[in-house]
Residue, then its C-alpha position, 0 to 999 in steps of 0.5 A: m389160453r391167450a389174451f390181448d390188450f386192445d388199444h395200441t396192441i391189436y388196434g393201431g392207436y387208442s380206439y376210444r380217443d379216435f371215437v371221441f374225435y369221430t363223434t365230435a366232428r359229427r356232434p360239435w356240441v360235445l366241445l362244450w364239455l371240453p373245459v370239464i374234460a380239461v379240469v378232470v385231466l388236470l386233476k388226474l395229473l395232480h393225482i387228485i382223482k383216479m383214472k376210473r373217474v376220468v373215464e366216467w367224466v369223459l364218457f358222460p356226453f357221449l353216452r347221451f347220444r340217442k344213436i350211440d350204437e349207430y355211431i359205433v357201427k359207423f366208426w368201426d366201418k371206417n376204422e376196422k382197417k386199423i386192426g393190425q395185420w400181425y394179429k389177423d395172421l396170428q388170430r385163433e378162435d379162442d382168443i380173449v380181448i381184455s381192455a380198459t376200453p368200455g365193453f359196449f364200444l368194443e363189442e362190435i369190432c370183436r363180433r366182426l373179428g370173430i372174437k368171442t370173449l371180451i373182458a372190458t370196462e363195464i359202464d352203466r350206460k344210464t349213469g355213466k359210472v364204471v362198474d367195479p372192478y375197473c378193467y385197468r391194470e390190476g383190475k384186468l386180472e381181477r376181471f380175468r379171474m371173475a370170468f375164468g376162475e381163481d386158478a385160471e392159467l394164461d399161456e400168453y398175454y400181448t400188450d403195448t405197455p409194461k404197465d400191464s405188469t399184473m397180467l404179464a406176471h400172470a401169463k406164462v409168456g408175455y409179449l410187447v407189441k409196438k407198431g405191429k412188431v411183437s417181442r417176447i418180454n418174459 
């Protein structure tokens, strides 16, 4: 079994940030939320709030779009080209994507790529709240074990950051991906 982080690993960039810019260009009223986002980011930088709360505050206005699912499809129509060729060349039918990015946002691109197993941050789309455990750092392994069992082994894990140390430690072999270049790190 092997798993891949999504942003800056399979996808060349941070996909949800790209989606925020994409939708803001089409719904500029979202800019009214910018001061709130700035305060939330500052609170995170000062270690007053956790990343989970940042995600909830940043997502809030975008979950209010009546046609968010249409925006997601159109976004991926435009940005599917940012999926790394290195991944397409390596892809297998049983690959797992595990990401802190919201699952409702990644489902479309995973479907297009033929990725059947997606483990991602779950968001209550009515309240905007993150459903625990948050699929970030240690939460990735927790969600992996929830999906496959406590004893599930992971042969390979691909990520863009050593901060995914929990998943890297769980995998028999870990790989770091930087701009499409894959390097074994353990």
